[in-house]
N, C-alpha and C positions, 0 to 999 in steps of 0.2 A: 490416507484411508478415511479420515474423518470427513473430509469434504466429498469424497465419493459417496459416503453414506448419507450425508446431510449437507446440502450446498449452502446453508445459511452461514454468513460470515460477518465478523466485526473487525474493522481495521481501525487502529487508534494511533495517536501520536504518543511520544514518550513523555512529553512535558505535562505534568499534572496541573499546572497553574494556567497553561494556555492549551486547552485540551480540545481535540476534535475526535469524534467517534462516528464512523460511517458503517451503517448496517445495510446488508443486501444479500445477494446471491452470487456465488462464485461459479465460474464456468472455466474448465481447463482449456488452455490454448497451447497447441503444439508449437514447438520451435519451428521457425521457418522464415520466409522473407519479411513478414510483418514484424517479427521480433528482432531481427538484426539491427535496425537503427537504435532500438532501445538498448541492446547489449553494448553498442559502442558508446552511447551516452553514459550508461550506468557504469561500464567498465572504466571509462575515463575518470569518473568521479570517485569510485570506490576501490579501484585496483590497489592503490598504495596502502589504503587502510587494511585491505585483505592480505597484503604482503606479496604482491606479484605484479606482473605487467597487465596492461589493459587487455591484451589478447589472451593471456592465461585466465584472467577473470571471466572474460567473455566465454571461453571454452567451458569453464566450470558452469557458468550460467546456462549454457546450451543443454546441459545434462540435468538441469533443475526444472521442476514443474513450474509453469506459469499459469496464473489465473486472472481472468477478467472479472471484475466485480461490477454487477449492475446494482446501483444504489437504490435503496427503498427509503431510508431516512438517515439523517445526520444530525449531530448535536455539536455545538461549539460553545465553550465556556471559558471565560477568563475568571479564574478563581482567586482574585485578590479582593480585599475588603472594599476598596473603592469602586471596583468594576463589576463584581459578581451580579448584583441585581439589575445592572444596566446592560450587560453584554451576553447573557445566555441566549442562544439562538438555536432554533430547530428548523430543519428543512425536510420536506416530504416529497418523494417522487411517486406519482401514481400512473 
C-alpha cells in the first residue's frame, strides 16, 4: 500500500559497519517469464533457510509482489575508525 501511494524507496544492507543505501523509485513488476529465472536462483539459495524446497519457495514467491527499483542515488560507508574518512562514497544517477 505504501509503495502504491508513494513510489520512493530506500533499500539497505543489514551490516551497519559496511553499509550501502540505495534510494530511488519502485515500480511493481508482475510475475511472469521475466521473473521465473530469478525465482529459480532465489529459491535455490534461500529455500532451506525458509524451511522448504526450492519449488515450494518459488511458488510462495510467485504470490509475492516484485518491484524494480530505478536508482537515483546510493551511499556506501565502511564505518570503522581506520576506514571511515577514506571510504564513504556517494553515487548519483541523473
